[in-house]
N, C-alpha and C positions, 0 to 999 in steps of 0.2 A: 443564461444562468438557469440551472436545473433546480426546481423547487422540490424539496423532500416531502414525503408523506406527512410528516409531523407539522411542516409549515402549512400544508394544505388544510389539515385538520384544524390548525389554529385559526386560519382565515374563515373557515366555515363556522367555527364557534362564535367568532366576532360578528358574523353577518346573520346569524339565526335570529328568530323572533325572540322577543323578550323586552325587558325594560330598557329603553333607549337612553343614552347619556345626554345630559345637559339640554333637556327640552324646556322651552319657556312655557309660561302659563297658557298662551293661546295654542301652542302646539299640543300640549297635554289635553286641553279642552277639546280640540278637534279630533284627537286620537280617541278620546272617550266617545264622542258622537259617532265616529266611524264604527266603533265596536258595538254601540247601541243599535246602529242601523243593521249591522250584520246579525246581531242577536235577534232583532225583530223579524228579519227575513228567515232565520233558521229555526227559531223556537216559538215565535209569536209573543205577544205582549205578556200574557199571563205566565208563561214558562221562563221568560227571560229574567234573570236575576241580577242584582248588583254584583254578586260574586262572579257570575259568568262573564259579565261585561268587564269587570276589573281584570279577570284573567285574559280575556281577549285583547284588551287594550295594553296589557303589560304594565298596568298601574296597580297600586294597592287599593283596597276598598276604601281606606281612609282618604286617599287622594280623590276618589270619585265623590265622596261626600263633601269634600272641600269645595268642589265645583257645583255639585247638584245635591240638594238636601234630601231628595227622595227619588225613587224610580219614576214616579209620575212627572216630577219636574224635569227629569232628564229626557223623557220621551216627549214631553211638551216642547222643550227646547229643540229637540231633533226635528219634530214635525214643523214647528213654526219657522225654523231657519232653513230647513232643506226643502220644504214644500210650499210654504206661504211667503217666502221671501219675495218682495216686490221686484219686478223686472225693471232694472234701471236702463232706460233708453231715451235718448233725446232725439227728436225728429228735426229735420232741416225745414224751417218754415218757408223757405223759398221753393221747396218741392210741391208738387200737386198734392191735394188731399189723398188721392188714390195712392201715390207713391209713399207718402208719409205713413199711411195706415198699413200698406203692404210691408214696409220696412219694419214697422212695430210688430206686426203679427209674425213676421219671419223670425225676428229676434225672440219672440215668445216661444215659437216652435223649437228653436235651438235649445232653449232652457228646458221646456217640458218634455221633449223627446230624448233627452239625455238618458242613457240607460240606467245610470245610478238613481236618478229621480223616478224613472219608470218602475224600477224594482221596489223602491220605497212606497210608491203609490199602490202597487199590487199587494204588498204586505198589509198596508193600512186598510185597503178595501176588504181584504179577507178578514181582518180583525174586527172591523166595524159591524160585520154581519153576525158575529158570534160573541163579541165582548162588549157589554154595556159601558165599561169604563173607557174604552177607546172611543166608542160612539159618542159619549158625552164629551170627551176631550176634544174630538174633532169638531163637535158643534160649538164648543166654547171658543176654540182657536179660530174657527171660521168667522165668527162674529168679531173676535179680537183683531184679526188681521184687517177686517173691514174691506177686504178685497180691493184695496186702493192701488191697483195697478195703474201704470201710466196711461193705459187706454181709456180709463174712465175720466181722468183729468184731461186728456186730449179731447175727448168728446165734448166735455163741458166748455173747454176753451174755444172749440170750433162753433159751438152753439152761441156763445157770447159774441163771437165775431159775426154772427148772422149767416154762417155758411151751411149749417145743418140744423135740423130740429129733431132732438132725440127724446125730449120729455124726461123719462127716467133713465139716467146714464147707466145704472146698474143693469136694468133689463136690456138696454141697447148693447152693452158690452157682452152680456150673456149671449144675445143673438149673434153678435159678430163672432164670438168665440165658436159658437155652434156651427156656423156655416164656413168657417175657415180652418179650425183646428180640431173640432169635435170628432170627426170621422177618423182622421189620421191618428189622433191620440187613442181612441177606442180600439182601433185596429192593432196598435202596438201593445196596448195594455193586455189585450186578450189573445194576442198572437193569431187572430183569425184571418189576417191578411199580411202578406209580406210588406215590410216598410217601403214607403214610396221613395223613389230616387229624389235627390235634391231638386232636380229640374221639375219633376212631376209635382212635388210638394209646393214649390214656388208658384207654378201655374194654378194649382188648386186654390192657394191663398189669394192670388190675384183675382181669380174668378169670384171668390166669395166676397172680396172687398168691393168689387164692382156691383154685385147684387145688393150689398148692404148700403152703399152710397146711393144707389138708384132709389132706395126707399126713404132715405133720410136727408139727402142733399136738398137745399133750398135753391130753386132756380134764381140765377143772378141776372138783374136787368143790365142789358148792354147798351 
């Protein structure tokens, strides 16, 4: 069957950007957050307006305010959900400490090194250096999130079991992050080095985990 030009034009019109039909509340909410993310990357926090976000999302400005009462609350939600979301991962207690920790940090790498998240981090880093509002927002959200990632809970559980001695789990998790994911993350954020292959990244994480456990593991009596 041959499609006439008028039919092709009709299909194009139906598939172009604009207000989508029959979106539920969660779909609308996520569409707004996506538009806010794009606006932050394109214009920065100060220049991004609720009008531009509404236009980008295909929603009315009234709809935006039904979900988010202000621009600040919108970007607060964006950062909290897209950047500070805890990494849900359950280790296998029958695995060795080294394997459990390697699996956990590999899962964290998969989340952090996602290009969408990296783009958001680059935008926020730029904004915090020149915008006091975003700097204060990041400070508040950093404390609000509590950085309660699974790794801190895991460290405390292993300490209670008498397998490691970490003292301050927050400092220990910072150290662990630094020697396993710090360099790969910094390299991709700044584009100063090509991304590691999956195999090289896993090897790097495994080596970092070994160094970490060598300093914190409690020798077990046999």
